[in-house]
VOGUFI-876179 format. One record per residue (C-alpha): residue number from 1; x, y, z; residue in three letters. Coordinates in Angstrom, 3 decimals, decimal comma. Each point is the difference from the previous one (the first is absolute). Layout:
BEGIN
+-----+----------+----------+----------+--------+
! num !       c1 !       c2 !       c3 ! residu !
+-----+----------+----------+----------+--------+
! NUM !        X !        Y !        Z !    ala !
...
+-----+----------+----------+----------+--------+
This chain:
BEGIN
+-----+----------+----------+----------+--------+
! num !       c1 !       c2 !       c3 ! residu !
+-----+----------+----------+----------+--------+
!   1 !   -8,742 !   37,914 !  -36,306 !    met !
!   2 !   -2,720 !   -2,411 !    1,171 !    lys !
!   3 !    1,090 !   -2,606 !   -2,553 !    ile !
!   4 !    3,569 !    0,165 !    1,297 !    ala !
!   5 !   -1,260 !   -0,389 !    3,554 !    ser !
!   6 !   -2,153 !   -3,017 !   -0,926 !    lys !
!   7 !    2,903 !   -1,526 !   -1,906 !    leu !
!   8 !    2,311 !    0,511 !    2,990 !    ala !
!   9 !   -2,603 !   -1,615 !    2,285 !    thr !
!  10 !   -0,313 !   -2,965 !   -2,363 !    ala !
!  11 !    3,787 !   -0,407 !   -0,172 !    val !
!  12 !    0,261 !    0,068 !    3,809 !    val !
!  13 !   -2,826 !   -2,561 !    0,334 !    ala !
!  14 !    1,632 !   -2,274 !   -2,574 !    leu !
!  15 !    3,373 !    0,344 !    1,717 !    thr !
!  16 !   -1,523 !   -0,922 !    3,372 !    ile !
!  17 !   -1,856 !   -2,967 !   -1,494 !    ala !
!  18 !    3,149 !   -1,186 !   -1,807 !    thr !
!  19 !    2,091 !    0,383 !    3,151 !    ala !
!  20 !   -2,514 !   -2,027 !    2,010 !    ala !
!  21 !    0,046 !   -2,740 !   -2,642 !    tyr !
!  22 !    3,782 !    0,098 !   -0,307 !    ala !
!  23 !    0,521 !   -0,612 !    3,719 !    glu !
!  24 !   -0,406 !   -3,767 !   -0,371 !    asn !
!  25 !    2,997 !   -1,617 !   -1,688 !    pro !
!  26 !   -0,251 !   -2,485 !   -2,836 !    met !
!  27 !    0,584 !   -3,597 !    1,072 !    val !
!  28 !    0,922 !   -2,785 !   -2,378 !    gly !
!  29 !   -0,692 !    2,236 !   -2,975 !    gly !
!  30 !   -3,548 !    0,762 !    1,132 !    ala !
!  31 !   -1,685 !    3,024 !    1,482 !    ala !
!  32 !   -1,131 !   -0,488 !    3,577 !    met !
!  33 !   -3,256 !    1,704 !    0,894 !    phe !
!  34 !   -0,834 !    1,229 !    3,498 !    glu !
!  35 !   -3,643 !   -0,767 !   -0,753 !    thr !
!  36 !    0,716 !   -3,716 !   -0,485 !    lys !
!  37 !    0,716 !   -2,518 !    2,727 !    asn !
!  38 !    3,207 !   -1,954 !    0,531 !    ile !
!  39 !   -1,035 !   -2,976 !   -2,139 !    val !
!  40 !   -1,478 !    2,115 !   -2,809 !    glu !
!  41 !    3,315 !    1,833 !   -0,358 !    asn !
!  42 !    2,323 !   -2,973 !    0,578 !    ala !
!  43 !   -1,505 !   -2,051 !   -2,834 !    val !
!  44 !    1,152 !    2,688 !   -2,449 !    asn !
!  45 !    3,654 !   -0,082 !    1,091 !    ser !
!  46 !    2,209 !   -2,139 !   -2,231 !    ala !
!  47 !    2,462 !   -0,178 !    2,924 !    asp !
!  48 !   -2,500 !   -1,654 !    2,348 !    his !
!  49 !   -1,457 !   -2,935 !   -1,944 !    thr !
!  50 !    1,453 !   -2,545 !    2,441 !    thr !
!  51 !   -1,361 !    1,914 !    2,991 !    leu !
!  52 !   -3,447 !    0,253 !   -1,599 !    val !
!  53 !   -0,015 !   -3,742 !   -0,785 !    ala !
!  54 !    1,019 !   -0,738 !    3,594 !    ala !
!  55 !   -2,705 !    2,292 !    1,428 !    val !
!  56 !   -2,569 !   -1,799 !   -2,169 !    gln !
!  57 !    1,273 !   -3,463 !    1,007 !    ala !
!  58 !   -0,081 !    0,991 !    3,680 !    ala !
!  59 !   -3,592 !    1,233 !   -0,246 !    gly !
!  60 !    0,982 !    3,512 !    1,141 !    leu !
!  61 !   -1,509 !    1,968 !   -2,905 !    val !
!  62 !   -3,212 !    0,854 !    1,856 !    glu !
!  63 !    1,914 !    1,022 !    3,127 !    thr !
!  64 !    2,350 !    2,314 !   -1,902 !    leu !
!  65 !   -2,971 !    1,518 !   -1,818 !    gln !
!  66 !   -1,604 !    0,747 !    3,384 !    gly !
!  67 !   -0,107 !    3,382 !    1,702 !    pro !
!  68 !    3,305 !   -0,347 !    1,860 !    gly !
!  69 !    1,939 !    2,110 !    0,236 !    pro !
!  70 !    2,967 !   -2,217 !   -0,786 !    phe !
!  71 !    3,661 !    0,735 !   -0,557 !    thr !
!  72 !    1,431 !   -2,599 !   -2,372 !    val !
!  73 !    3,695 !   -0,599 !   -0,586 !    phe !
!  74 !   -0,370 !   -1,463 !   -3,493 !    ala !
!  75 !    2,895 !   -2,160 !   -1,244 !    pro !
!  76 !    0,747 !    0,139 !   -3,721 !    val !
!  77 !    0,212 !   -3,092 !   -2,217 !    asn !
!  78 !    3,819 !    0,036 !    0,226 !    asp !
!  79 !   -0,272 !   -0,248 !    3,797 !    ala !
!  80 !   -2,033 !   -3,197 !   -0,294 !    phe !
!  81 !    2,401 !   -1,302 !   -2,670 !    ala !
!  82 !    2,916 !    0,522 !    2,425 !    ala !
!  83 !   -1,503 !   -2,478 !    2,485 !    leu !
!  84 !    1,484 !   -3,516 !   -0,030 !    pro !
!  85 !   -1,029 !   -2,025 !   -3,059 !    ala !
!  86 !   -3,471 !   -1,496 !    0,321 !    gly !
!  87 !   -1,086 !    2,195 !    2,926 !    thr !
!  88 !   -2,707 !    1,902 !   -1,867 !    val !
!  89 !   -1,353 !   -3,146 !   -1,677 !    asp !
!  90 !   -0,125 !   -1,738 !    3,383 !    thr !
!  91 !   -1,781 !    2,930 !    1,652 !    leu !
!  92 !   -2,598 !    0,141 !   -2,785 !    leu !
!  93 !   -1,088 !   -3,619 !    0,529 !    lys !
!  94 !   -3,473 !   -0,257 !    1,591 !    pro !
!  95 !    1,329 !   -2,113 !    2,878 !    glu !
!  96 !    2,359 !    2,858 !    0,963 !    asn !
!  97 !   -2,653 !    2,730 !    0,074 !    lys !
!  98 !    0,472 !    0,704 !    3,740 !    asp !
!  99 !    3,736 !    0,513 !   -0,499 !    met !
! 100 !   -0,657 !    2,257 !   -3,006 !    leu !
! 101 !   -2,475 !    2,082 !    2,010 !    val !
! 102 !    2,604 !    0,350 !    2,771 !    lys !
! 103 !    2,672 !    1,193 !   -2,453 !    val !
! 104 !   -2,307 !    2,466 !   -1,736 !    leu !
! 105 !   -1,504 !    1,454 !    3,183 !    thr !
! 106 !    3,559 !    0,546 !    1,271 !    ala !
! 107 !    0,071 !    2,781 !   -2,651 !    his !
! 108 !   -3,162 !    1,754 !    1,225 !    val !
! 109 !   -0,320 !    2,448 !    2,874 !    val !
! 110 !   -3,237 !    1,418 !    1,358 !    ala !
! 111 !   -0,326 !    3,720 !   -0,662 !    gly !
! 112 !    1,067 !    2,465 !   -2,643 !    asn !
! 113 !    3,744 !    0,526 !    0,592 !    trp !
! 114 !    1,827 !    2,433 !   -2,254 !    ser !
! 115 !    3,718 !   -0,474 !   -0,553 !    ser !
! 116 !    0,588 !    3,370 !    1,688 !    ala !
! 117 !   -1,822 !   -1,162 !    3,145 !    glu !
! 118 !    1,875 !   -3,318 !    0,048 !    ile !
! 119 !    3,326 !    1,823 !   -0,480 !    ala !
! 120 !   -0,866 !    2,554 !    2,699 !    arg !
! 121 !   -0,752 !   -2,761 !    2,504 !    lys !
! 122 !    3,214 !   -1,855 !   -0,898 !    ala !
! 123 !    2,139 !    3,125 !    0,368 !    arg !
! 124 !   -1,661 !    0,868 !    3,326 !    ala !
! 125 !    0,635 !   -3,403 !    1,577 !    ser !
! 126 !    2,959 !   -0,656 !    2,257 !    ser !
! 127 !    1,309 !   -2,884 !   -2,142 !    asp !
! 128 !   -0,670 !    1,573 !   -3,417 !    gly !
! 129 !   -2,768 !   -2,486 !   -0,807 !    phe !
! 130 !   -3,756 !    0,335 !    0,068 !    tyr !
! 131 !   -1,393 !   -3,321 !    1,284 !    his !
! 132 !   -3,532 !   -1,005 !   -0,943 !    phe !
! 133 !   -2,080 !   -3,084 !   -0,777 !    asn !
! 134 !   -1,471 !   -1,310 !   -3,210 !    ala !
! 135 !   -3,595 !   -1,253 !    0,009 !    val !
! 136 !    1,474 !   -3,518 !    0,098 !    ser !
! 137 !    1,337 !    0,854 !    3,463 !    gly !
! 138 !    3,573 !   -0,085 !   -1,254 !    asp !
! 139 !    2,446 !    2,707 !    1,029 !    ala !
! 140 !    1,233 !    2,501 !   -2,556 !    leu !
! 141 !    2,516 !    2,800 !    0,413 !    ser !
! 142 !    0,713 !    3,056 !   -2,093 !    ala !
! 143 !    3,318 !    1,792 !   -0,304 !    gln !
! 144 !    1,076 !    3,033 !   -1,982 !    val !
! 145 !    3,361 !   -0,089 !   -1,792 !    lys !
! 146 !    0,706 !    3,266 !   -1,751 !    gly !
! 147 !   -3,231 !    0,792 !   -1,816 !    ser !
! 148 !   -1,140 !   -3,629 !   -0,290 !    lys !
! 149 !   -2,409 !   -1,881 !    2,264 !    val !
! 150 !    0,664 !   -3,688 !    0,683 !    tyr !
! 151 !   -2,489 !   -2,466 !    1,463 !    ile !
! 152 !    1,429 !   -2,960 !    1,922 !    tyr !
! 153 !   -1,736 !   -3,303 !    0,662 !    asp !
! 154 !    0,510 !   -2,153 !    3,108 !    glu !
! 155 !    2,924 !   -1,770 !   -1,658 !    asn !
! 156 !    1,923 !    3,226 !   -0,570 !    gly !
! 157 !   -0,646 !    0,090 !   -3,754 !    asn !
! 158 !   -0,307 !    3,574 !   -1,221 !    ala !
! 159 !   -2,287 !    1,154 !   -2,766 !    gly !
! 160 !    0,750 !    3,426 !   -1,448 !    arg !
! 161 !   -3,028 !    2,134 !   -0,770 !    val !
! 162 !    0,510 !    0,751 !   -3,692 !    thr !
! 163 !   -3,282 !    1,847 !   -0,599 !    ile !
! 164 !   -1,644 !    1,626 !    3,007 !    ala !
! 165 !   -3,410 !    1,456 !    0,703 !    asp !
! 166 !   -2,134 !   -1,509 !   -2,734 !    val !
! 167 !   -3,325 !    1,147 !    1,424 !    asn !
! 168 !   -3,079 !   -2,196 !   -0,338 !    gln !
! 169 !   -3,642 !    0,467 !    0,935 !    ser !
! 170 !    0,539 !   -2,431 !    2,885 !    asn !
! 171 !    3,588 !    0,690 !    1,024 !    gly !
! 172 !    3,458 !    0,323 !   -1,463 !    val !
! 173 !    2,494 !   -2,217 !   -1,808 !    ile !
! 174 !    3,772 !    0,212 !    0,390 !    his !
! 175 !    1,786 !   -2,077 !   -2,650 !    val !
! 176 !    2,876 !   -2,065 !    1,456 !    val !
! 177 !    2,806 !   -1,948 !   -1,657 !    asp !
! 178 !   -0,064 !   -2,971 !    2,410 !    thr !
! 179 !   -2,536 !   -2,515 !    1,247 !    val !
! 180 !   -0,396 !    0,374 !    3,768 !    leu !
! 181 !    0,092 !   -3,474 !    1,495 !    val !
! 182 !   -1,646 !   -0,758 !    3,333 !    pro !
! 183 !    1,586 !   -2,462 !    2,417 !    lys !
+-----+----------+----------+----------+--------+
């Protein structure tokens, strides 16, 4: 009887531990760990190599490894590839570092914003949008369409959140399918 009880306790503990681990989705074929910071996780995502290279070129690695918390709308490689030809190469040039920093920080919001909280604020607003600012100072808006959350930049471009609530030690990442472009 005691062995069965201990076994049941062990199974419950393992189930709880597995459930806690399983809460964070895989991104770019890699596990994302809540105990790692935004940069430590992003470098493992095969879908975010362009973003990681841009963060490094902009000198934002140390900032995004800081305590935060930060909410990052992280564009995938295909989002950068969809920009006009030559845009990424131009942004990565040392003489364009200020512009690159502006573009990247237009994807970062102070605080730890879950997709549920963003969606709740959007649904509760009179116009159906939650309006907020990126750390760059640029305006962003969120809208819910069906079960999907969309993030709009100042130009009206919409990025769909494709993977939400990837928790980090210093915030949260929401993967988006579009680069948000500041004015």
